[in-house]
N, C-alpha and C positions, 0 to 999 in steps of 0.2 A: 411642448416647453413643459416640463416638470419643476417641480418646487420640493426645495428637503428644510427640513425643521431642526434646528439644534432644541432637544426636549428635554436637555440636562436637568434643568431644574424647576421642572415638572413633580418631582418626587421629592417626598418629604413635607417637614411642616411649611406650605408654602407663602411664603412672607414677599414683598413687593416685586421680584423679576419674576419671583412662582406665580405671583398673582397676576401680574399684567401678560405674561405667557398663556396660563389658561381663560382667561376671559377673551381672548384675542381669539384665539385657535378654536376655541368651541363655538362658535359663532361662523367658522369657516364650511358649512355644510354645501350639498350643491348646488342649491340655489344660489348661493354668494360665490361660488368657486367659477360657476357658469364653464365656458369653456373660454378661461384666462391660462387654466392650467389642466392638463392632462390628467396627471398625478401629482397627488401631494402625498409626502411621508414624513413621517414624526419619528425623528431616530433618540433614542432613550436607551441608557443605560445598563436599562432593568426592565422586566417586564410590565404593563399598565392593567390596571383592573379599569376598565372601563363604566363598570357602575360605581367608581369611586371618582375615577376622573373621566368626566365626559367629553372624549374625542368623536366627532363626528363619525359617523359611519364610511364617509366617502374617504377618508383619513386615513393612511395603511400607518399601522407598527413597525418598526422594524427594531430589534433590539442589537444594541451593538457591545456584545461582554468585550473584555472584564469592565464592573464597574469601577469608576479612578474618579481622583480629583477634575474639577470641570477642566481645568487647562489642558490639565493630558488625555483626558477623553475626547475631546474636542481635536486634539491636534494630531493625535495617535490612534485613534477611529473613526470620530465622524468625517474631519476634512478628506482623509482616504479614500473612507470608502462610500462617500455619498457621491453619485457620478451627475443631480440634478443638475440644470442650467441655473438656476437660483437658490440661493442658500439664505435662510432667514435665520440672523443670529440674535438673540434679543438680549442680549448680557455683554455687552462694551467690545467682545472681543468678536473676532473671526478666524478662523483656521490659518495658519501660516502657510498651507498648501492646500487650495479647495479646486475643483473641478471646474466648478460654476463661478457665477460672479456672486459676491455676497453684498446681502442687505444687514447692516448693525445699527441696534438699536444703543445711543451711548446719550445716557439719561441726564449726566450732568457730568463740569469739568472740576469740580471743587476739590479732590486730591490735587491736582496741578495748582490751581489757581490759591486754593488755603491749607496747605500741607499741615496746619497747626491744629486742625480739629480732628486730625489719624492718629490714632496712638499707635508709638513703636510696637506696643505688642500685639499688634491685630494682624490679620493678614495681607490687610493693604498698607503695609505698612513698608512695603518693600519698593520706594518707587523706581529702583532700577530696575527694576521687573515689568510692573504693573503699568506702571505712566507711559514706557515707549511702548508696549504692546497695544494699549489703547488707544495712542495717538497713531500708531500704526494701522491700526484695524482700522479706522476713521479715514486717513488718507488711504485705505487700498480697499475699501468699499464702496463698490459701485453708486450705492448713496447711504446716508446714514439715517438714521428717523430719530430723534427725540422728541419732549414729551412738554416743552413750553419756547415760547419766544424768550424768554431770559436763558434758558439753557441754550439756545442755538448760539446766542450771541457770549456766552461763555467756551464753547465748544470753538468756535471762532476764533475768539482770546486767546486760549489755551492751548491749542493744537494748531493753529494753523488751517484748518479743513476750509476750502471755498465755499463760500454761502451758497452757492447755486449747487451744492451737492446734498445739503440739508435740507430734509424735510420735517415740519412740526405737526405730530398729530397727535392730540386730547388725546386723554384716556379719561374712564368713566368711573362713577359710582356703579359695583354690581345692582342689580335689579334689585335683590331682596331687602336693599338696606332701604327702608322706608321711615315715615315718622308711624309707631303704633298706636297713638294716642293713650286712653285711661287704659292699657292691656295689662289684665291682672295679673300680668308676668314680672311686671316693673316692680312690685315691691319684693317679691319672692327673688328674683336676680339682686336685687340690692342687699338682701339676708344672708343671701348661699355666699356671695364676694366679701359682702362689707360686715357682716353679722350684726346689723342693723338696717331699718330702714331708714336712712339718712340722704341728703342732699349729698354729692360728690364731684370733685372735679375727676376729668379721664384723661390720660394719655394711653396712645397707642403706637408703636413703632420700636425698632430698637436701641437700645441702650445707649447709644454710640458719645462720643464727649457731644458733638455739636449740635447734640438733642438737649445737653443739658439739666437730665435727669435728677443729678444730687442737687443742681441748685432750685430747680423746681421743689425740691423737697424741702431745702432750705425754706424758699418762700410761705410753702405751707406752713413750717411751725411759726414764722411771723405773723403770716395771717390768723392765723389759730388767738396768737397772745392778742395781738391788734384789736380784733372784731369779734372774738366770740361768737362766730357761726358755728353751728353744727356740722360744714362740710368735714367731708375724709378725699384723701387723694387717692385715687387707683393709678396704680402704672401696669400696666399690658404691655410684655414685648418680651422678646429674647435679650439676656445680657451677655451680650457679644465682647465685652472688653472686661469682664469679671470684676466689675464694680462693687462693693461690700454694702449691698443695699439693707442687708438687715441691721448692720453696724451702724450705717449715716443714719438709719431711725432711731436707733438708740442714743445714740450722740445728739442729736434733736431734741428726744422727749416726745417722737410723735407714734411711738409704737402704736398708738390706739387708735389712729386718725391718715393711716398709711398701710395701705393694701400692696403688694406686688405681688402678679402672678405673669407665668412665661405664655408661652404661645393660648390663647383662645381660640377654640372653632368659630365658624361663623355665626352657626345657631346661638352661640351665648354672646359673641362680637355685637348683633343686630341689637340684642336686648340691653345691651349695656349702653349703646349709643343712647338709645330710647332713655332710659333708666337716668342716665349722668344728668349734671347741670351744665357744666361749658365743658367742652374742648380744648385741652391747652397744649400746644406746640412750638415748645422755645427751643427754636431753630436761634443757632449762631446763624448761619447762612445758608440758604437754601436758595437753589434756580432752578431744578428739577418740578415736577409735580409731587405734591403729595396727594396720598391715594386714601390716609387714612382721613385728613381731613375732607375729602370730598366725600367719602363715607360717611362721616361726621353730619356733614351739611345735606345729605340727602335723606339723614335720619331726621334731620329739624334741628340737630344739638347746634348750639350757638358755637362759634370757634374763636380761639384766641391766640392767636398766634404774634411772630417777629414781621416787622415791614420790611421786607426784601420783595425785590422782583420777582423773583419765584413764587414768593407765598402770597404776594398781592394776585398775580396773575391764574395760579390755582384756587385760589378764594374770591375772585370776581369782584374783588373791594369788598366783600360780605362778612369781614371779621372784626373783632375787638383784637386791633395793633399796638403792638409793643415797641418802642424806638428802640428796644435793645434786650438781649435775654438774660437780661442782671437780675437780680433778686429784686428791687425795689419795684421794677416795672412788673413783676409778677405778680405781686402783692396787689399793686394798683391795679393792674387788670383783676384779677379774682377777684379781689372787694368790691370793684364795681359790677361783675356779671354777680355776683352773690347777691346784693344789694339792691338792683337796678332792674326790678321786672319786664319793664319798658323798651329798656337796650336789651334783654335776653331775647323778647319777644320779636322786634326789630331782625336782630343777626338770624334768628329762627328761622322769620318768613323770608329775609332777607337769602341767605344762603340755600335756603331749599328751592326758591326761582332758580340759583344760578347752577346748583347740580344738576335741577330737570333738565338742562339743555343739551348734558351729554348723555351718551348710552354707548354701552360696550359693541354693540351692531354695528354703530356709526367708527367707531375707532378701528373693528376688526375691517368695515368697507374700506378706509382710508388706508388702513397697512396695507391689506392687499392689492390697494391702485399704485403704492409707491413698489411694490415688488414687482408687479405690472410694467409697470414704467421700468424699473432697472432691468427687466429681461429685454425691453424694448432699445438702450442706450448701446 
């Protein structure tokens, strides 16, 4: 039995799906693969530098040119070319035509259930294309993977996928995200990114509408006026929807207390998680797992987020929960986190205990078991 992997998202600045894919496949060494699959092939649209992308030696890499957008490449190159009996498709869709059985990871069904959180200008604003494809892929997969029980329930409700076809495999924070204690690099990283060694709130993630970064910026302005605390806010993530971040900061008068930066490499992100005062994740709605929240907890950083089933599940009830992603709720939570040392200590210790339950090697092993199960059906 052979396994083929859609590796399109391994290239470029790896966020969400790219990080998920790499953290799974990098653990599929000979010991883990064993005799489950006699060959494992990782299909990509351009060559892989193994010094930068640490794939195990037993995984073959096959380049299918030309480079093209993911859905085009998946359907015109990957699907027709991959002869393997099982195909792992880690990003919502499978090829319309494939030689083997497909296992698809569907992280959530929010686009279907809550379309108001998705801007018309974004790529996923084409429900006439993407929603039918997501639903068709889930129905025509041998098995569907997802990352929380809350997401599983949403997929059933949104797409009508039978419960018996869905497998929940929890993700994990990478091993490098750990508490660093009184590391001498932490004051330096604060000065480098924030121009001062001061406490700060941290947000990490794409700046999509349901993550409410403009509201978080407004909450900072109110927090500063009310409390006179020295805290700043740092936002890390790709601005995929074209929010006028600089303009909004000027309007709110927080230019000196707000820092925005795009993609940050892991070696700096580890330090930022350790250097921050609290991690704020103000989702309007989330059923899938939040990798950044887990990374923050693994570094011992207190997490502030919204009380949704998915985020409760992701953080193990070890976060400061807001009723809604609205400015008053954010201000109250930020004020509590800034002023209550015992609260922060409890959130840090509880979050760390929760995050340590998970490992990417276990996630990789459980994912491989689902692929093996699909091969036997």
